[in-house]
C-alpha positions in Angstrom: 139.1 107.8 186.0 136.2 109.4 184.3 133.0 108.6 186.2 129.6 109.9 187.2 131.5 112.0 189.8 133.8 113.7 187.3 131.8 117.0 187.4 131.9 117.0 191.2 135.7 116.3 191.1 136.2 119.2 188.6 134.2 121.5 190.9 136.3 120.5 193.9 139.5 121.2 191.9 138.1 124.6 190.8 137.4 125.5 194.4 141.0 124.6 195.4 142.3 126.8 192.5 140.1 129.7 193.8 141.5 129.2 197.3 145.1 129.2 196.0 144.5 132.3 193.9 143.0 134.1 197.0 139.5 134.3 195.6 137.1 134.2 198.5 133.8 132.3 198.0 130.7 132.5 200.1 130.4 129.7 202.6 129.1 126.3 201.4 129.2 127.3 197.8 131.1 125.7 194.8 132.5 127.6 191.8 130.3 127.0 188.7 131.6 124.3 186.4 130.3 124.4 182.8 130.1 121.5 180.4 133.2 119.4 180.6 135.0 118.7 177.3 138.2 117.1 176.1 141.3 119.2 176.4 142.0 118.7 172.7 138.9 120.8 172.0 140.3 123.8 174.0 141.2 127.0 172.2 144.6 128.7 172.6 143.1 131.2 175.0 141.5 128.4 177.1 144.7 126.3 177.1 146.5 129.2 178.9 144.0 128.9 181.7 144.1 125.1 182.2 146.3 123.9 185.1 148.7 121.1 184.6 148.0 117.9 186.5 151.6 118.0 187.7 152.0 121.5 188.9 148.4 122.6 189.4 149.4 126.0 188.0 147.3 127.6 185.2 149.3 128.1 182.0 151.7 125.3 182.6 149.9 122.8 180.5 151.7 122.2 177.2 149.7 122.2 173.9 148.7 118.8 172.6 151.3 117.1 170.4 151.2 114.3 167.8 152.1 110.9 169.3 152.7 107.6 167.6 150.4 105.0 169.4 152.2 102.1 167.6 155.0 100.2 169.2 158.1 100.3 167.0 160.5 97.3 167.0 163.2 95.8 164.8 163.0 92.4 163.1 166.2 90.5 162.5 169.8 90.8 163.7 170.4 94.4 162.6 168.6 97.4 164.1 168.5 99.8 161.2 165.9 101.5 159.1 165.4 98.4 156.9 164.4 96.2 159.9 161.8 98.6 161.5 158.4 97.0 162.2 155.4 97.8 164.3 153.3 95.7 166.7 149.7 95.7 165.5 147.5 98.3 167.2 144.4 96.3 166.2 143.5 93.0 164.7 141.5 94.4 161.8 144.3 95.1 159.3 145.3 91.5 159.1 141.8 90.7 157.9 142.1 93.4 155.1 145.5 92.2 153.9 144.2 88.6 153.7 141.0 89.6 152.0 142.2 88.5 148.5 143.4 85.1 149.9 140.1 84.5 151.7 138.0 85.3 148.6 140.2 83.1 146.3 140.2 80.0 148.6 136.8 80.1 150.4 134.4 80.6 147.5 132.4 83.1 149.5 129.7 85.5 148.1 128.9 89.0 149.2 127.9 89.8 151.9 130.2 87.8 154.1 132.3 88.4 157.2 135.8 87.6 158.5 136.4 87.5 162.2 139.6 87.4 164.3 140.6 87.5 168.0 144.1 88.2 169.3 146.5 90.6 171.1 146.8 94.2 170.2 149.4 96.7 171.4 149.2 100.4 171.8 151.9 102.8 173.1 149.7 104.6 175.6 151.3 107.7 177.2 149.8 107.1 180.6 148.5 103.5 181.1 145.8 103.8 183.7 142.0 103.4 184.2 142.4 99.8 185.3 142.0 97.7 182.0 140.7 100.6 180.0 144.0 102.2 179.0 146.5 99.4 178.7 149.4 98.8 176.4 148.5 95.1 175.7 145.0 93.8 175.4 142.8 91.2 173.8 140.6 92.3 171.0 137.8 90.7 168.8 137.0 92.2 165.5 134.7 91.3 162.6 134.8 92.8 159.1 131.5 92.4 157.3 131.9 93.0 153.6 129.0 94.1 151.4 128.2 95.6 148.0 128.0 99.4 147.9 125.7 101.4 145.6 126.0 104.7 143.8 123.9 106.3 146.6 125.8 105.8 149.9 122.4 105.5 151.7 121.1 102.8 149.4 123.4 99.8 149.6 121.9 96.5 150.9 118.7 98.4 151.9 120.9 101.4 153.0 124.3 101.1 154.6 122.8 103.2 157.5 120.1 100.5 158.0 122.7 97.8 157.8 124.9 99.6 160.3 121.9 100.0 162.6 121.0 96.3 162.3 124.6 95.3 163.3 124.5 97.6 166.3 121.1 96.1 167.4 122.5 92.6 166.8 125.6 93.2 168.9 123.5 94.7 171.7 121.3 91.6 171.7 124.5 89.4 171.9 125.6 91.1 175.0 122.2 90.6 176.6 122.2 86.9 175.4 125.4 86.1 177.3 124.0 87.5 180.6 124.6 91.3 180.7 121.8 93.1 182.4 120.0 95.4 179.9 119.6 98.2 182.4 123.4 98.5 182.5 123.8 98.7 178.7 123.3 101.7 176.5 124.1 102.8 172.9 126.0 106.0 172.2 126.1 107.3 168.6 129.0 109.4 167.5 128.2 112.9 166.2 129.3 113.5 162.6 132.0 116.0 163.7 133.6 113.5 166.1 133.9 110.5 163.7 137.3 109.0 162.9 138.7 109.8 159.5 137.8 106.4 158.1 134.3 106.2 159.5 130.9 107.0 157.8 129.1 106.3 161.1 130.0 104.8 164.5 128.0 103.7 167.6 129.4 102.5 170.9 127.8 100.0 173.2 128.4 101.3 176.7 128.3 99.5 180.1 127.6 101.1 183.5 130.4 99.8 185.7 130.4 100.5 189.5 133.0 103.2 188.8 131.2 104.8 185.8 130.1 104.3 182.2 132.7 102.9 179.8 132.8 101.7 176.2 132.5 97.9 175.6 132.3 97.7 171.9 132.4 100.0 168.9 130.5 99.3 165.7 131.7 101.4 162.7 130.7 101.8 159.1 134.2 102.1 157.5 133.1 102.3 153.8 135.9 101.1 151.5 138.6 103.1 153.2 140.8 100.2 154.4 140.7 98.1 151.2 141.4 101.2 149.1 144.4 102.2 151.3 145.9 98.7 150.9 145.3 98.8 147.2 147.1 102.1 146.9 150.0 101.0 149.0 150.5 97.6 147.5 149.5 98.2 143.9 147.4 95.1 144.0 143.7 95.1 143.1 141.3 94.1 145.9 138.2 94.8 143.8 135.3 92.4 143.8 133.9 91.2 140.4 130.2 90.6 140.3 129.8 87.3 138.3 126.3 88.2 137.1 126.9 91.8 135.9 130.8 91.7 135.6 130.8 94.9 137.6 134.0 95.7 139.5 133.9 97.5 142.9 135.6 97.8 146.2 133.4 96.2 148.9 132.3 98.3 151.9 132.7 97.2 155.5 130.8 97.3 158.8 133.1 96.6 161.7 132.1 95.5 165.2 135.2 95.7 167.5 135.0 94.3 171.1 137.5 94.5 173.9 137.6 91.0 175.5 139.0 92.1 178.8 136.3 94.8 179.2 133.6 92.2 178.2 134.8 89.8 180.9 134.8 92.6 183.5 131.3 93.7 182.5 130.0 90.1 182.7 131.4 89.8 186.3 129.9 93.1 187.3 126.6 92.2 185.8 126.5 88.8 187.4 127.5 89.9 190.9 124.6 89.7 193.3 123.7 89.4 197.0 120.5 87.9 198.4 119.2 85.9 201.3 118.5 82.2 201.5 117.0 80.6 204.6 117.7 83.7 206.6 121.4 83.8 205.6 123.1 86.3 203.4 124.4 84.8 200.1 126.9 86.1 197.6 126.7 84.7 194.1 127.6 85.3 190.5 124.5 84.9 188.2 126.5 83.9 185.1 124.5 82.8 182.1 125.2 79.0 181.7 126.8 79.8 178.3 129.7 81.7 179.9 129.8 80.2 183.4 133.4 78.9 183.8 132.1 75.8 185.7 128.9 74.5 184.1 127.9 72.1 186.8 129.2 70.5 190.1 128.6 66.9 191.2 128.2 66.2 195.0 128.1 62.7 196.5 125.8 63.0 199.6 128.5 61.5 201.8 132.1 60.6 201.0 132.5 57.5 203.1 130.2 55.3 201.0 131.9 53.6 198.1 128.7 53.0 196.1 127.8 56.7 196.3 131.3 57.9 195.4 131.4 55.5 192.5 128.1 56.7 191.1 129.1 60.4 191.6 132.4 59.9 189.9 130.7 58.1 187.0 128.4 61.0 186.4 131.2 63.5 186.8 133.3 61.8 184.2 130.3 61.6 181.8 129.7 65.3 182.1 133.4 66.1 181.9 133.4 64.8 178.3 131.4 67.9 177.2 131.7 70.5 179.9 134.0 72.0 182.5 132.6 70.5 185.7 133.6 70.3 189.4 133.5 67.5 191.9 133.2 68.3 195.6 132.8 65.8 198.5 134.1 68.0 201.3 131.8 69.5 204.0 128.0 69.5 204.2 125.8 70.1 201.1 124.9 73.6 202.1 128.5 74.7 202.3 129.2 73.1 198.9 126.2 74.9 197.4 127.6 78.3 198.7 131.1 77.6 197.2 129.6 76.9 193.8 127.2 79.9 194.0 130.3 82.2 194.6 132.0 80.7 191.5 128.9 81.2 189.4 128.1 77.5 188.8 124.5 77.4 187.5 123.8 73.7 188.4 124.7 71.5 191.4 123.9 67.8 191.2 123.6 65.6 194.3 124.0 61.9 194.2 122.3 60.3 197.2 121.0 56.9 198.4 117.9 57.1 196.2 120.2 57.3 193.2 121.4 53.8 194.0 117.7 52.6 194.0 116.2 54.4 191.0 119.1 56.1 189.1 117.7 59.6 189.7 119.7 62.6 191.0 118.8 66.0 192.5 119.4 69.1 190.4 119.7 72.4 192.3 119.5 75.6 190.3 121.7 78.5 191.5 119.5 81.5 191.0 116.2 80.1 192.4 117.8 77.4 194.6 114.9 75.2 193.4 115.7 71.4 193.6 114.3 69.0 191.0 114.5 65.2 191.0 115.3 63.7 187.5 116.9 60.9 185.7 120.5 61.2 184.4 119.2 61.4 180.8 116.8 64.2 181.7 119.7 65.9 183.5 122.0 65.8 180.5 119.2 67.2 178.2 118.5 70.0 180.7 122.1 71.1 181.0 122.6 70.9 177.2 119.5 73.0 176.6 120.7 75.7 179.0 124.3 75.8 177.9 124.0 75.3 174.1 
C-alpha cells in the first residue's frame, strides 16, 4: 500500500537487493533511492533492472501489457458473440446515453447537471489496498453540462474558471459534512498525465492513517463523451440555442466520488480521544448531518412508568423525522459513553422535572455541555443542526 513510508520501504528493498548481489555497504547506511515513479514510465533499459515482486530477481519483471478493466458477461440463454455485454465500469456513461431523454422531458436550460449513484465494476488484476482497489464499489458522479465557446478558455467565464469553481465547491462540501480541513488537499494533474478525454483534472485527497489517497476526481471532459456517443449511435446529441438557433455539443465538468472512500474518510476524520472527568473517552465527532444516530433518548430511571411514558413519547416523536435511539439500561454516564462511541451528537434525558414543567436535558457530545430546554426548543435545535 502506497503511503508516507513508501520511500523508506523502497530503500529497505534496495538494501536487501544489494546484500543479495554481494554489494557491501558501510555500516548504518542505506542505498540512495531517487524519485519514485510508476513502473509504466520506465524505459526498456530500466525495466531490465526492476525486480519482480514474485521472484525478487532483476530482469524478471515482464513489460506492461494492455488489460481490459471491464467485466465481460453474456446476456440471454446463448453464450455467443451476439450476447456479449459488459458490467459498467463507471456510472457516468448512463448519464450521457440518457442525455437526449432528459433534455426532451425535463425542460432544462444550460447550464444544468445530472447526477447518479450506483454500483460500478472493474476487473482489477490485483484487488488490494483495502477498499481502494476493489472489483465492486459504490460511486457518485455528476455531469454538469454547459455551453462552450470558440475559445476553449472563454466559456461561461472560462471553462478553467468553471472547473476551478467546481473543485472549490466540492472541497467545501467535504468540509461541510465533517471532514477536517487539515486532512484534505487538492492535487492538480499535470498536462502530460491527463486521461485522453480530459482537458483538466484535479483530485481531492485525504490523509488517512495509512497515507494520502484520492477521495474524488473533478475533470473537465469537454465534449468527448457526447461526441463519442453521437459517432457510435448516429444520433444527434447537439443542443439548439433557442435565442440564436445555434447548434453545438455541450461541454462537461464531472465530479466523481467514491462513496466507500468517503465513508472511511468521515470515520477517520471523526475519530477522537479525550478526557472527561478524569476518564479517557473515545468518540466519533460526526457532523449531525451524517451521524447515523441523530439523537438518543434516556429516561432517568426505568422503573418509573410516568418517566418511561414521557421518554417513549419523545422518542416516537423524534423517530418520525430522524434515526434515534432509546436506552434505559445502566447509569446515565455509561449511556452517554455508548452514544459517544457511536457518534450520536445529542443525548436527551427525561427526568422528574420533565413531569413538572415539560423540560428535558440536552447533552452535546463534543463539549459535554448540558442545557435545559422545552421539547419545542429541543426539536428546533436538532432540526437546525441536522438540516
